[in-house]
Structures are given as structure tokens and as C-alpha cells.
ROZA-259156 format. One record per atom (N, C-alpha, C): atom name; x, y negated, z negated. Coordinates in steps of 0.2 Angstrom, whole numbers. Atoms other than C-alpha are relative to their C-alpha. Layout:
// residues N
<atom atom="CA" xx="X" yy="Y" zz="Z"/>
...
END
This chain:
// residues 67
<atom atom="N" xx="4" yy="6" zz="0"/>
<atom atom="CA" xx="0" yy="0" zz="0"/>
<atom atom="C" xx="4" yy="-6" zz="0"/>
<atom atom="N" xx="-4" yy="6" zz="0"/>
<atom atom="CA" xx="14" yy="-12" zz="-3"/>
<atom atom="C" xx="3" yy="-2" zz="7"/>
<atom atom="N" xx="-2" yy="2" zz="-7"/>
<atom atom="CA" xx="20" yy="-11" zz="15"/>
<atom atom="C" xx="-5" yy="-3" zz="3"/>
<atom atom="N" xx="6" yy="3" zz="-3"/>
<atom atom="CA" xx="3" yy="-15" zz="21"/>
<atom atom="C" xx="-1" yy="-7" zz="-3"/>
<atom atom="N" xx="1" yy="6" zz="3"/>
<atom atom="CA" xx="2" yy="-30" zz="9"/>
<atom atom="C" xx="6" yy="-5" zz="3"/>
<atom atom="N" xx="-5" yy="4" zz="-3"/>
<atom atom="CA" xx="19" yy="-36" zz="15"/>
<atom atom="C" xx="-1" yy="-2" zz="7"/>
<atom atom="N" xx="2" yy="2" zz="-7"/>
<atom atom="CA" xx="14" yy="-35" zz="33"/>
<atom atom="C" xx="-5" yy="-5" zz="1"/>
<atom atom="N" xx="6" yy="5" zz="0"/>
<atom atom="CA" xx="-2" yy="-44" zz="29"/>
<atom atom="C" xx="3" yy="-7" zz="-1"/>
<atom atom="N" xx="-3" yy="7" zz="2"/>
<atom atom="CA" xx="8" yy="-58" zz="21"/>
<atom atom="C" xx="4" yy="-3" zz="6"/>
<atom atom="N" xx="-4" yy="3" zz="-6"/>
<atom atom="CA" xx="20" yy="-60" zz="36"/>
<atom atom="C" xx="-5" yy="-2" zz="5"/>
<atom atom="N" xx="5" yy="2" zz="-5"/>
<atom atom="CA" xx="5" yy="-61" zz="48"/>
<atom atom="C" xx="-4" yy="-6" zz="-2"/>
<atom atom="N" xx="4" yy="5" zz="2"/>
<atom atom="CA" xx="-4" yy="-73" zz="37"/>
<atom atom="C" xx="5" yy="-7" zz="0"/>
<atom atom="N" xx="-5" yy="5" zz="0"/>
<atom atom="CA" xx="12" yy="-84" zz="36"/>
<atom atom="C" xx="1" yy="-2" zz="8"/>
<atom atom="N" xx="0" yy="1" zz="-7"/>
<atom atom="CA" xx="13" yy="-83" zz="55"/>
<atom atom="C" xx="-6" yy="-4" zz="2"/>
<atom atom="N" xx="6" yy="4" zz="-2"/>
<atom atom="CA" xx="-5" yy="-89" zz="57"/>
<atom atom="C" xx="0" yy="-7" zz="-3"/>
<atom atom="N" xx="0" yy="7" zz="3"/>
<atom atom="CA" xx="-2" yy="-103" zz="45"/>
<atom atom="C" xx="5" yy="-5" zz="3"/>
<atom atom="N" xx="-4" yy="4" zz="-4"/>
<atom atom="CA" xx="13" yy="-109" zz="54"/>
<atom atom="C" xx="-3" yy="-2" zz="7"/>
<atom atom="N" xx="3" yy="2" zz="-7"/>
<atom atom="CA" xx="4" yy="-108" zz="71"/>
<atom atom="C" xx="-5" yy="-6" zz="-1"/>
<atom atom="N" xx="5" yy="5" zz="1"/>
<atom atom="CA" xx="-11" yy="-118" zz="63"/>
<atom atom="C" xx="4" yy="-7" zz="-1"/>
<atom atom="N" xx="-4" yy="6" zz="1"/>
<atom atom="CA" xx="2" yy="-131" zz="57"/>
<atom atom="C" xx="3" yy="-3" zz="6"/>
<atom atom="N" xx="-3" yy="3" zz="-7"/>
<atom atom="CA" xx="10" yy="-133" zz="74"/>
<atom atom="C" xx="-6" yy="-2" zz="4"/>
<atom atom="N" xx="5" yy="3" zz="-4"/>
<atom atom="CA" xx="-7" yy="-135" zz="82"/>
<atom atom="C" xx="-3" yy="-6" zz="-3"/>
<atom atom="N" xx="2" yy="6" zz="3"/>
<atom atom="CA" xx="-12" yy="-148" zz="70"/>
<atom atom="C" xx="5" yy="-6" zz="0"/>
<atom atom="N" xx="-5" yy="6" zz="0"/>
<atom atom="CA" xx="4" yy="-158" zz="70"/>
<atom atom="C" xx="2" yy="-2" zz="7"/>
<atom atom="N" xx="-3" yy="1" zz="-7"/>
<atom atom="CA" xx="10" yy="-156" zz="88"/>
<atom atom="C" xx="-5" yy="2" zz="6"/>
<atom atom="N" xx="4" yy="-3" zz="-6"/>
<atom atom="CA" xx="-5" yy="-148" zz="98"/>
<atom atom="C" xx="4" yy="5" zz="4"/>
<atom atom="N" xx="-4" yy="-5" zz="-3"/>
<atom atom="CA" xx="7" yy="-134" zz="101"/>
<atom atom="C" xx="-2" yy="7" zz="-3"/>
<atom atom="N" xx="2" yy="-6" zz="2"/>
<atom atom="CA" xx="0" yy="-116" zz="101"/>
<atom atom="C" xx="6" yy="5" zz="1"/>
<atom atom="N" xx="-6" yy="-5" zz="-1"/>
<atom atom="CA" xx="15" yy="-104" zz="97"/>
<atom atom="C" xx="-2" yy="7" zz="2"/>
<atom atom="N" xx="2" yy="-7" zz="-2"/>
<atom atom="CA" xx="5" yy="-88" zz="99"/>
<atom atom="C" xx="-2" yy="0" zz="8"/>
<atom atom="N" xx="2" yy="0" zz="-7"/>
<atom atom="CA" xx="-1" yy="-94" zz="117"/>
<atom atom="C" xx="7" yy="0" zz="4"/>
<atom atom="N" xx="-6" yy="0" zz="-3"/>
<atom atom="CA" xx="17" yy="-98" zz="121"/>
<atom atom="C" xx="4" yy="7" zz="0"/>
<atom atom="N" xx="-3" yy="-7" zz="0"/>
<atom atom="CA" xx="24" yy="-81" zz="115"/>
<atom atom="C" xx="-3" yy="5" zz="5"/>
<atom atom="N" xx="3" yy="-5" zz="-4"/>
<atom atom="CA" xx="11" yy="-71" zz="124"/>
<atom atom="C" xx="-1" yy="-2" zz="8"/>
<atom atom="N" xx="0" yy="3" zz="-7"/>
<atom atom="CA" xx="12" yy="-82" zz="140"/>
<atom atom="C" xx="-7" yy="-1" zz="2"/>
<atom atom="N" xx="6" yy="2" zz="-1"/>
<atom atom="CA" xx="-6" yy="-86" zz="139"/>
<atom atom="C" xx="-5" yy="6" zz="2"/>
<atom atom="N" xx="4" yy="-6" zz="-2"/>
<atom atom="CA" xx="-13" yy="-68" zz="141"/>
<atom atom="C" xx="-5" yy="0" zz="-6"/>
<atom atom="N" xx="5" yy="1" zz="4"/>
<atom atom="CA" xx="-30" yy="-70" zz="133"/>
<atom atom="C" xx="-1" yy="6" zz="-5"/>
<atom atom="N" xx="2" yy="-6" zz="4"/>
<atom atom="CA" xx="-32" yy="-52" zz="127"/>
<atom atom="C" xx="5" yy="1" zz="-5"/>
<atom atom="N" xx="-5" yy="-1" zz="5"/>
<atom atom="CA" xx="-15" yy="-51" zz="118"/>
<atom atom="C" xx="-1" yy="-6" zz="-5"/>
<atom atom="N" xx="1" yy="5" zz="5"/>
<atom atom="CA" xx="-19" yy="-68" zz="110"/>
<atom atom="C" xx="-6" yy="2" zz="-5"/>
<atom atom="N" xx="6" yy="-3" zz="4"/>
<atom atom="CA" xx="-36" yy="-61" zz="104"/>
<atom atom="C" xx="2" yy="5" zz="-5"/>
<atom atom="N" xx="-2" yy="-5" zz="4"/>
<atom atom="CA" xx="-28" yy="-46" zz="97"/>
<atom atom="C" xx="5" yy="-3" zz="-6"/>
<atom atom="N" xx="-4" yy="4" zz="6"/>
<atom atom="CA" xx="-15" yy="-57" zz="87"/>
<atom atom="C" xx="-4" yy="-3" zz="-5"/>
<atom atom="N" xx="5" yy="4" zz="5"/>
<atom atom="CA" xx="-29" yy="-68" zz="80"/>
<atom atom="C" xx="-4" yy="5" zz="-4"/>
<atom atom="N" xx="4" yy="-5" zz="4"/>
<atom atom="CA" xx="-39" yy="-53" zz="75"/>
<atom atom="C" xx="5" yy="3" zz="-6"/>
<atom atom="N" xx="-4" yy="-3" zz="5"/>
<atom atom="CA" xx="-24" yy="-45" zz="66"/>
<atom atom="C" xx="2" yy="-5" zz="-5"/>
<atom atom="N" xx="-1" yy="5" zz="5"/>
<atom atom="CA" xx="-20" yy="-62" zz="57"/>
<atom atom="C" xx="-7" yy="-1" zz="-4"/>
<atom atom="N" xx="7" yy="1" zz="4"/>
<atom atom="CA" xx="-39" yy="-63" zz="52"/>
<atom atom="C" xx="0" yy="6" zz="-5"/>
<atom atom="N" xx="0" yy="-6" zz="4"/>
<atom atom="CA" xx="-38" yy="-45" zz="45"/>
<atom atom="C" xx="5" yy="-1" zz="-6"/>
<atom atom="N" xx="-5" yy="2" zz="5"/>
<atom atom="CA" xx="-22" yy="-50" zz="36"/>
<atom atom="C" xx="-2" yy="-5" zz="-5"/>
<atom atom="N" xx="3" yy="4" zz="5"/>
<atom atom="CA" xx="-31" yy="-64" zz="28"/>
<atom atom="C" xx="-4" yy="3" zz="-5"/>
<atom atom="N" xx="4" yy="-4" zz="4"/>
<atom atom="CA" xx="-44" yy="-53" zz="22"/>
<atom atom="C" xx="3" yy="4" zz="-5"/>
<atom atom="N" xx="-4" yy="-4" zz="5"/>
<atom atom="CA" xx="-31" yy="-41" zz="14"/>
<atom atom="C" xx="3" yy="-5" zz="-5"/>
<atom atom="N" xx="-3" yy="4" zz="5"/>
<atom atom="CA" xx="-23" yy="-56" zz="6"/>
<atom atom="C" xx="-5" yy="-3" zz="-5"/>
<atom atom="N" xx="6" yy="2" zz="4"/>
<atom atom="CA" xx="-40" yy="-62" zz="-1"/>
<atom atom="C" xx="-1" yy="6" zz="-5"/>
<atom atom="N" xx="1" yy="-5" zz="5"/>
<atom atom="CA" xx="-42" yy="-45" zz="-9"/>
<atom atom="C" xx="5" yy="1" zz="-5"/>
<atom atom="N" xx="-6" yy="0" zz="4"/>
<atom atom="CA" xx="-25" yy="-47" zz="-17"/>
<atom atom="C" xx="-2" yy="-5" zz="-6"/>
<atom atom="N" xx="1" yy="4" zz="5"/>
<atom atom="CA" xx="-32" yy="-61" zz="-27"/>
<atom atom="C" xx="-4" yy="3" zz="-6"/>
<atom atom="N" xx="4" yy="-4" zz="5"/>
<atom atom="CA" xx="-44" yy="-49" zz="-36"/>
<atom atom="C" xx="3" yy="6" zz="-3"/>
<atom atom="N" xx="-4" yy="-6" zz="2"/>
<atom atom="CA" xx="-31" yy="-36" zz="-39"/>
<atom atom="C" xx="3" yy="-1" zz="-6"/>
<atom atom="N" xx="-4" yy="2" zz="7"/>
<atom atom="CA" xx="-25" yy="-35" zz="-57"/>
<atom atom="C" xx="6" yy="5" zz="-1"/>
<atom atom="N" xx="-7" yy="-3" zz="1"/>
<atom atom="CA" xx="-7" yy="-30" zz="-58"/>
<atom atom="C" xx="2" yy="1" zz="-7"/>
<atom atom="N" xx="-2" yy="-1" zz="6"/>
<atom atom="CA" xx="-2" yy="-22" zz="-74"/>
<atom atom="C" xx="7" yy="3" zz="0"/>
<atom atom="N" xx="-7" yy="-3" zz="0"/>
<atom atom="CA" xx="17" yy="-20" zz="-76"/>
<atom atom="C" xx="1" yy="6" zz="-4"/>
<atom atom="N" xx="-1" yy="-6" zz="4"/>
<atom atom="CA" xx="23" yy="-4" zz="-82"/>
<atom atom="C" xx="5" yy="-1" zz="-6"/>
<atom atom="N" xx="-4" yy="1" zz="6"/>
<atom atom="CA" xx="31" yy="-3" zz="-99"/>
<atom atom="C" xx="6" yy="4" zz="-1"/>
END
């Protein structure tokens, strides 16, 4: 599960950086990387959305350190 959480965090960070670039410079990094291929862009956006949902679930996860 830890690997899934780390992957989700990386995807969420990529999504956040992309939104920051769009807001600041009107530059879409995902579109540039994919060469404007709509299907690949949609897949990336779907993966980032799923990663966001996984990260939301982490807010409600109660971690208890081992003694």
C-alpha cells in the first residue's frame, strides 16, 4: 500500500505543478509532454484525479506508530 500512496503523491504533485503553470503562464505541461494527443492527456488527467482521491483517503487514515 505504501508504494501506491507514494505513486499517488507523485501524480498529485505533477498535477499541482501543471495547474500552477497553467495559472501563471497559460502553459500546459501535460499537453506539451504528450504532443497534444488527446487520449493520452485524458488518461494522465484521469490518473491524477484517482491519485487525488487516494490522497484524500489518506487524510482519514489513522497511523499508529509501532512501539
